[in-house]
C-alpha positions as CSV (number, residue, x, y, z in Angstrom):
1,M,53.6,-77.6,26.8
2,K,54.4,-75.5,29.8
3,K,55.9,-72.2,29.3
4,D,57.9,-70.3,31.9
5,F,57.1,-66.5,32.5
6,Y,60.7,-65.4,31.5
7,S,60.5,-66.7,28.1
8,E,56.8,-64.8,27.8
9,I,58.1,-61.6,29.4
10,N,61.0,-61.5,26.8
11,A,59.0,-62.3,23.8
12,N,56.1,-59.7,24.5
13,N,59.1,-56.9,25.4
14,W,60.8,-57.8,21.9
15,K,57.6,-57.5,19.9
16,T,56.7,-54.4,21.7
17,I,60.2,-53.0,20.6
18,L,59.8,-54.1,17.0
19,L,55.9,-52.5,17.1
20,F,57.6,-49.3,18.1
21,V,60.2,-49.4,15.3
22,V,57.7,-49.8,12.8
23,F,55.8,-46.9,14.9
24,F,58.7,-44.4,14.5
25,I,59.4,-45.2,10.8
26,G,55.7,-44.8,9.9
27,V,55.8,-41.1,11.9
28,A,59.0,-40.4,9.8
29,I,57.4,-41.3,6.6
30,V,54.4,-39.4,7.2
31,G,56.9,-36.3,8.1
32,V,58.9,-36.8,5.0
33,A,55.7,-36.6,3.1
34,F,54.6,-33.8,4.8
35,G,57.8,-32.1,3.8
36,L,57.8,-33.0,0.5
37,Y,54.5,-31.7,0.0
38,L,55.6,-28.3,1.6
39,G,58.8,-28.5,-0.4
40,D,61.3,-29.0,2.3
41,I,61.8,-32.4,4.1
42,I,63.8,-31.2,7.2
43,F,60.9,-28.6,7.5
44,G,58.4,-31.5,7.6
45,L,60.3,-33.6,10.2
46,A,60.9,-30.4,12.3
47,I,57.2,-30.0,12.4
48,A,56.2,-33.5,13.5
49,F,59.2,-33.3,16.3
50,I,57.5,-30.1,17.7
51,I,53.9,-31.4,17.3
52,G,55.3,-34.4,19.2
53,V,56.8,-32.4,22.0
54,I,53.5,-30.2,22.4
55,Y,51.3,-33.3,22.3
56,S,53.5,-35.0,25.1
57,L,53.5,-32.3,27.6
58,I,49.6,-31.9,27.2
59,M,49.4,-35.7,27.6
60,Y,51.8,-35.7,30.8
61,N,50.0,-32.9,32.2
62,S,46.5,-34.4,31.9
63,G,47.6,-36.5,35.1
64,A,46.4,-39.8,36.7
65,K,44.1,-37.7,39.0
66,T,41.8,-36.8,35.8
67,V,41.5,-40.5,34.8
68,L,40.4,-41.3,38.5
69,S,37.8,-38.3,38.6
70,A,36.7,-39.4,35.1
71,V,35.8,-42.9,36.4
72,K,34.4,-41.6,39.7
73,A,37.3,-43.5,41.7
74,K,37.5,-43.1,45.6
75,P,40.3,-43.3,47.4
76,I,40.8,-46.4,49.8
77,T,43.2,-46.3,52.9
78,N,44.4,-49.0,55.4
79,K,41.3,-48.4,57.7
80,D,39.0,-48.8,54.9
81,D,39.9,-52.4,53.8
82,P,43.1,-53.6,55.4
83,Y,43.2,-56.9,53.7
84,L,43.3,-55.0,49.9
85,Y,45.9,-52.5,51.4
86,N,48.2,-55.2,52.5
87,T,48.2,-57.2,49.3
88,V,48.9,-54.2,47.5
89,E,51.9,-53.2,49.9
90,G,53.1,-56.9,49.5
91,L,53.1,-57.0,45.8
92,S,54.8,-53.7,45.7
93,I,57.8,-54.9,47.8
94,A,57.8,-58.0,45.2
95,A,57.9,-55.8,42.4
96,G,60.5,-53.8,44.0
97,L,58.7,-50.7,43.9
98,K,60.1,-47.9,46.4
99,V,56.7,-46.2,47.0
100,V,53.5,-48.2,47.5
101,P,50.7,-47.4,44.9
102,K,47.6,-45.3,46.1
103,I,44.4,-47.5,46.3
104,Y,41.3,-46.3,44.5
105,M,37.8,-48.0,44.1
106,I,35.0,-47.4,41.8
107,K,31.6,-48.3,43.2
108,E,30.7,-50.8,40.4
109,E,29.2,-54.3,40.1
110,S,31.3,-55.0,37.0
111,M,34.6,-56.7,37.8
112,N,37.5,-54.7,36.4
113,A,40.8,-53.1,37.6
114,F,43.4,-50.6,36.3
115,A,46.7,-49.0,36.9
116,T,47.8,-45.5,36.0
117,G,50.3,-42.8,36.9
118,I,53.1,-41.8,34.9
119,S,56.1,-43.1,37.2
120,P,56.1,-45.9,39.7
121,E,56.4,-43.4,42.3
122,K,53.3,-41.7,41.3
123,S,51.2,-44.7,40.5
124,Y,47.7,-45.8,41.4
125,I,45.8,-49.0,41.5
126,C,42.0,-48.8,41.0
127,V,39.5,-51.8,41.4
128,T,35.8,-52.0,41.1
129,S,33.7,-53.0,44.2
130,G,32.4,-55.8,42.4
131,L,35.8,-57.2,41.8
132,R,37.0,-56.9,45.4
133,N,33.6,-58.6,46.4
134,K,33.4,-61.4,44.1
135,M,37.2,-62.6,43.8
136,N,38.8,-64.9,46.4
137,R,42.2,-64.3,47.8
138,Q,44.3,-65.9,45.2
139,E,42.3,-64.1,42.2
140,L,42.3,-60.9,43.9
141,E,45.9,-61.2,44.4
142,G,46.5,-62.1,40.7
143,V,44.4,-59.1,39.6
144,L,46.4,-56.7,41.7
145,A,49.7,-58.2,40.6
146,H,48.9,-57.7,36.8
147,E,48.1,-54.1,37.7
148,M,51.4,-53.9,39.9
149,S,53.1,-55.3,36.6
150,H,51.7,-52.3,34.5
151,I,53.5,-49.9,36.9
152,K,56.5,-51.9,37.1
153,N,57.1,-52.2,33.4
154,Y,56.4,-48.5,32.8
155,D,53.2,-49.5,30.6
156,I,51.6,-46.0,31.1
157,K,54.6,-44.3,29.9
158,V,54.6,-46.8,26.9
159,M,51.1,-46.2,26.0
160,L,51.4,-42.2,26.5
161,L,54.4,-42.6,23.6
162,A,52.1,-44.8,21.4
163,A,49.2,-42.0,22.2
164,V,51.7,-39.1,21.4
165,L,53.0,-40.7,18.0
166,V,49.3,-41.4,16.8
167,G,48.5,-37.8,17.6
168,V,51.3,-36.7,15.5
169,V,50.2,-38.8,12.6
170,I,46.8,-37.6,12.7
171,L,47.7,-33.8,13.0
172,L,49.9,-34.1,10.3
173,S,47.6,-36.0,8.0
174,D,44.7,-33.7,8.9
175,I,47.2,-30.5,8.0
176,M,47.9,-32.3,4.6
177,L,44.0,-33.1,3.9
178,R,42.8,-29.8,4.7
179,S,45.4,-28.3,2.2
180,F,44.2,-30.6,-0.4
181,L,40.6,-29.9,0.3
182,W,41.0,-26.0,0.3
183,G,43.3,-26.3,-2.9
184,G,46.4,-25.3,-1.2
185,G,48.4,-28.0,-3.0
186,R,52.2,-27.6,-3.4
187,R,52.6,-24.2,-4.7
188,R,56.6,-24.2,-4.7
189,S,57.7,-23.6,-8.4
190,G,60.7,-25.7,-9.7
191,N,62.0,-27.9,-12.2
192,N,59.6,-30.8,-11.3
193,S,57.6,-32.0,-14.0
194,G,53.5,-31.8,-13.7
195,Q,53.7,-35.5,-13.7
196,G,55.8,-35.7,-11.1
197,Q,54.3,-33.4,-8.8
198,F,50.9,-35.2,-9.5
199,I,52.4,-38.6,-8.3
200,L,53.7,-36.9,-5.2
201,I,50.3,-35.3,-4.4
202,I,48.6,-38.6,-5.0
203,V,51.1,-40.5,-2.7
204,A,50.7,-37.7,0.2
205,L,46.9,-38.0,0.0
206,V,47.0,-41.7,0.2
207,L,49.2,-41.3,3.2
208,A,47.1,-38.5,4.7
209,I,44.2,-40.9,4.7
210,L,45.6,-44.2,5.7
211,A,48.4,-43.1,8.1
212,P,45.9,-42.4,10.8
213,I,44.4,-45.7,10.6
214,I,47.5,-47.7,10.5
215,A,49.0,-45.6,13.5
216,Q,45.9,-46.6,15.5
217,L,46.2,-50.2,14.7
218,I,49.8,-50.2,15.8
219,K,48.9,-48.6,19.0
220,L,46.1,-51.2,19.6
221,A,48.6,-53.7,18.7
222,I,51.2,-52.4,21.4
223,S,48.4,-52.2,24.2
224,R,47.5,-56.0,23.5
225,K,51.1,-57.0,23.9
226,R,51.5,-55.0,27.0
227,E,48.5,-57.0,28.5
228,Y,50.2,-60.2,27.9
229,L,53.5,-58.9,29.3
230,A,51.8,-57.8,32.5
231,D,50.1,-61.4,32.7
232,A,53.1,-62.9,32.6
233,S,54.9,-60.3,35.0
234,A,51.9,-60.9,37.4
235,V,52.8,-64.9,37.4
236,Q,56.3,-63.7,38.3
237,L,55.3,-61.7,41.3
238,T,52.8,-64.5,42.5
239,R,54.2,-67.5,41.2
240,N,50.8,-68.6,40.8
241,P,49.3,-68.5,37.4
242,S,46.0,-70.2,38.5
243,G,44.9,-67.1,40.6
244,L,45.2,-64.7,37.4
245,S,43.8,-67.4,35.3
246,S,40.5,-67.8,37.4
247,A,40.2,-64.4,38.1
248,L,39.9,-63.8,34.1
249,T,37.7,-66.4,33.8
250,K,35.3,-65.1,36.2
251,I,35.5,-61.7,34.4
252,K,34.8,-63.4,31.4
253,N,31.6,-65.2,32.8
254,D,30.5,-62.2,34.5
255,S,26.9,-61.0,33.6
256,D,27.5,-57.4,34.0
257,V,30.5,-56.6,31.4
258,T,30.5,-52.8,31.4
259,V,32.0,-50.5,33.5
260,D,29.5,-47.4,33.5
261,T,32.1,-44.9,34.2
262,A,34.5,-46.1,31.7
263,N,34.7,-44.3,28.3
264,K,36.7,-45.1,25.0
265,A,39.6,-42.8,26.3
266,T,40.4,-45.0,29.2
267,A,39.3,-48.2,28.1
268,H,42.6,-49.6,27.2
269,M,43.7,-49.0,30.9
270,F,41.2,-51.9,32.4
271,I,42.3,-55.4,32.9
272,E,39.9,-56.4,30.3
273,N,37.7,-54.1,27.9
274,P,34.9,-52.4,30.2
275,L,32.9,-51.5,27.2
276,R,32.3,-54.7,25.9
277,H,28.5,-55.5,25.4
278,T,28.4,-58.6,23.2
279,K,30.8,-61.7,22.6
280,K,30.2,-61.7,18.9
281,K,33.2,-60.7,16.9
282,M,33.4,-59.6,13.3
283,M,36.2,-60.7,11.1
284,F,39.2,-58.6,11.7
285,A,37.8,-57.2,15.0
286,K,40.6,-58.3,17.0
287,L,43.0,-55.9,15.1
288,F,40.8,-53.1,16.7
289,C,40.5,-54.4,19.9
290,T,42.5,-53.0,23.0
291,H,42.8,-56.2,24.8
292,P,44.0,-59.8,23.5
293,P,41.2,-62.2,23.3
294,I,40.7,-63.6,26.9
295,D,40.4,-66.8,26.1
296,E,44.1,-66.5,24.7
297,R,45.3,-65.0,27.8
298,I,43.8,-67.7,30.0
299,K,45.3,-70.3,27.7
300,R,48.8,-68.8,28.2
301,L,48.4,-68.8,31.9
302,N,47.4,-72.1,32.1
303,A,50.3,-73.2,30.1
304,M,52.7,-71.7,32.5
């Protein structure tokens, strides 16, 4: 059954919103647990908010240039590659962007690409030389449209927010765990029974251990949904699902699947996991992936 890209876009947007609602509730629960542990719920929530603001500023100021430098990407001008430049320019017009994203390239045989930048006005698209050389016109356009969609859909900001929420949960959980390890406990005296206080400590301890894992799983789920969204949005830009579908098939079957300069911090940004070494999958491995299964992505594209 054929699906239109509008229904795919709407479905993935709603799923992302739902995941963020669950995410915010989870952060609030951790903040409340931290507050109860300290004896003041408002104080716990305030600490969570302050950590979130500080972490946001750190992440915001880390900058796209840092990412590009980390993967050893070099800028590409119109003179260097007129076709690549003109394709990005045409897609940016189709996407309604006011500023054409700057283009970078990684000298790397593996086929991959990513987009970065905190806003559409300050955005970058980076491709590997392997992808540029091995893709035909329609395939290259499909990949670039996918990355352009990440910029248009503010996916960099979405994942920044997800990273901040994970950071808040991890820091609060770490503080609680350290307090338990050093025997801090809840020193506040009051009318609470010893049994009630013991239950509270157990609940806080369980949350401190499980919350970071759950938060990371939600972040990865959001990342996967944004990949599906970018695929559907790319079809909206090009009106040609077969271009991106063929490109993903080439990437899937590529003999060189690793981008040497990529790392775990940047892996989620690429069109396909640049650190995959094997096609064997363990049970539940899907939950810990930054990207949805490439076969499922191809299947969805072919159904449009």
